[in-house]
C-alpha positions as a Markdown table, in Angstrom:
| # | Residue | x | y | z |
|---|---|---|---|---|
| 1 | Met | 136.8 | 264.5 | -44.6 |
| 2 | His | 138.0 | 262.7 | -41.6 |
| 3 | Tyr | 134.3 | 261.5 | -41.1 |
| 4 | Thr | 134.7 | 259.3 | -44.2 |
| 5 | Val | 138.3 | 258.2 | -43.7 |
| 6 | Ala | 138.0 | 257.0 | -40.1 |
| 7 | Pro | 135.3 | 254.3 | -40.8 |
| 8 | Val | 137.4 | 253.1 | -43.8 |
| 9 | Val | 140.5 | 252.8 | -41.7 |
| 10 | Val | 138.6 | 251.0 | -38.9 |
| 11 | Phe | 137.1 | 248.6 | -41.4 |
| 12 | Ala | 140.6 | 247.9 | -42.9 |
| 13 | Val | 142.1 | 247.3 | -39.5 |
| 14 | Leu | 139.3 | 244.9 | -38.5 |
| 15 | Ala | 139.6 | 243.0 | -41.8 |
| 16 | Leu | 143.4 | 242.7 | -41.3 |
| 17 | Leu | 142.9 | 241.5 | -37.7 |
| 18 | Ala | 140.3 | 239.0 | -38.9 |
| 19 | Leu | 142.7 | 237.6 | -41.5 |
| 20 | Phe | 145.5 | 237.4 | -39.0 |
| 21 | Met | 143.3 | 235.5 | -36.5 |
| 22 | Arg | 142.1 | 233.1 | -39.2 |
| 23 | Trp | 145.7 | 232.4 | -40.2 |
| 24 | Ala | 147.0 | 232.1 | -36.6 |
| 25 | Phe | 144.2 | 230.0 | -35.1 |
| 26 | Gly | 142.9 | 228.2 | -38.2 |
| 27 | Thr | 142.7 | 224.4 | -38.2 |
| 28 | Gly | 144.6 | 224.0 | -41.5 |
| 29 | Asp | 141.9 | 221.8 | -43.1 |
| 30 | Ser | 142.4 | 223.5 | -46.4 |
| 31 | Arg | 145.5 | 221.2 | -47.1 |
| 32 | Arg | 144.9 | 217.6 | -47.8 |
| 33 | Arg | 146.4 | 215.2 | -45.2 |
| 34 | Arg | 147.6 | 211.8 | -46.0 |
| 35 | Pro | 145.5 | 209.1 | -44.3 |
| 36 | Ala | 147.3 | 206.9 | -41.9 |
| 37 | Ala | 148.3 | 203.5 | -43.1 |
| 38 | Pro | 145.5 | 201.1 | -42.1 |
| 39 | Ser | 148.0 | 198.2 | -41.6 |
| 40 | Asp | 150.2 | 200.1 | -39.1 |
| 41 | Asp | 149.0 | 198.6 | -35.8 |
| 42 | Gly | 152.3 | 198.9 | -34.1 |
| 43 | Leu | 152.8 | 196.0 | -31.7 |
| 44 | Leu | 149.1 | 195.0 | -31.8 |
| 45 | Leu | 147.6 | 192.1 | -33.8 |
| 46 | Arg | 144.0 | 191.9 | -35.0 |
| 47 | Val | 142.2 | 188.9 | -33.6 |
| 48 | Ala | 138.6 | 189.6 | -34.6 |
| 49 | Thr | 136.5 | 191.9 | -36.7 |
| 50 | Ala | 132.9 | 192.8 | -35.7 |
| 51 | Ser | 130.1 | 194.7 | -37.4 |
| 52 | Ser | 129.0 | 196.6 | -34.3 |
| 53 | Arg | 130.9 | 198.3 | -31.4 |
| 54 | Glu | 128.7 | 196.5 | -28.9 |
| 55 | Ser | 129.8 | 193.1 | -30.2 |
| 56 | Ala | 133.4 | 194.1 | -30.1 |
| 57 | Leu | 133.1 | 195.4 | -26.6 |
| 58 | Ala | 131.5 | 192.2 | -25.5 |
| 59 | Leu | 134.4 | 190.2 | -27.0 |
| 60 | Arg | 136.8 | 192.5 | -25.3 |
| 61 | Ala | 135.1 | 191.8 | -21.9 |
| 62 | Val | 135.5 | 188.1 | -22.5 |
| 63 | Leu | 139.2 | 188.6 | -23.3 |
| 64 | Ser | 139.6 | 190.8 | -20.2 |
| 65 | Asp | 138.0 | 188.0 | -18.1 |
| 66 | Ala | 140.7 | 185.6 | -19.5 |
| 67 | Gly | 143.4 | 188.1 | -18.5 |
| 68 | Ile | 144.1 | 189.3 | -22.1 |
| 69 | Arg | 144.7 | 193.0 | -22.6 |
| 70 | Ser | 142.9 | 194.3 | -25.7 |
| 71 | Thr | 141.7 | 197.4 | -27.4 |
| 72 | Val | 139.0 | 198.3 | -30.0 |
| 73 | Arg | 139.3 | 200.5 | -33.1 |
| 74 | Ser | 136.9 | 201.5 | -35.9 |
| 75 | Pro | 138.8 | 201.8 | -39.2 |
| 76 | Ala | 135.6 | 202.1 | -41.2 |
| 77 | Pro | 131.8 | 202.5 | -40.7 |
| 78 | His | 130.2 | 199.3 | -39.5 |
| 79 | Arg | 133.6 | 197.6 | -38.9 |
| 80 | Val | 135.2 | 197.3 | -35.5 |
| 81 | Glu | 138.4 | 195.5 | -34.9 |
| 82 | Val | 139.7 | 193.9 | -31.7 |
| 83 | Leu | 143.5 | 194.1 | -31.2 |
| 84 | Val | 145.8 | 192.3 | -28.7 |
| 85 | Phe | 149.5 | 192.0 | -28.0 |
| 86 | Pro | 151.4 | 189.2 | -29.9 |
| 87 | Glu | 152.0 | 187.1 | -26.9 |
| 88 | Asp | 148.2 | 186.8 | -26.3 |
| 89 | Ala | 147.1 | 186.5 | -29.9 |
| 90 | Glu | 146.8 | 182.7 | -30.1 |
| 91 | Arg | 144.7 | 182.5 | -26.9 |
| 92 | Ala | 142.6 | 185.5 | -28.0 |
| 93 | Arg | 141.9 | 184.0 | -31.4 |
| 94 | Ser | 140.7 | 180.7 | -29.8 |
| 95 | Leu | 138.4 | 182.7 | -27.5 |
| 96 | Ala | 137.2 | 184.8 | -30.4 |
| 97 | Ala | 136.4 | 181.7 | -32.4 |
| 98 | Thr | 134.1 | 180.4 | -29.7 |
| 99 | Phe | 132.5 | 183.8 | -29.1 |
| 100 | Pro | 128.9 | 183.8 | -30.4 |
| 101 | Gly | 128.9 | 187.5 | -31.3 |
């Protein structure tokens, strides 16, 4: 009889171990997360929106050459925003307006 009970016990222990590992190391994707508020940029202001990452990076290089710190984010597909600090926003907008990209 122990020939039939032993495999059942081993299978039950492995199943419980697998369930525990899934619970302990799971990513928790089963719960819905609230998306971050798209308007929450912190201290940064949006100075330009581009349709491609390459164009946004080229504008960022122009801003960097002018001594303006900037960053790029992609809030949606085919939409890339260039963000700067408030003290540089006016100069950055004027440079972005003359940027051909």
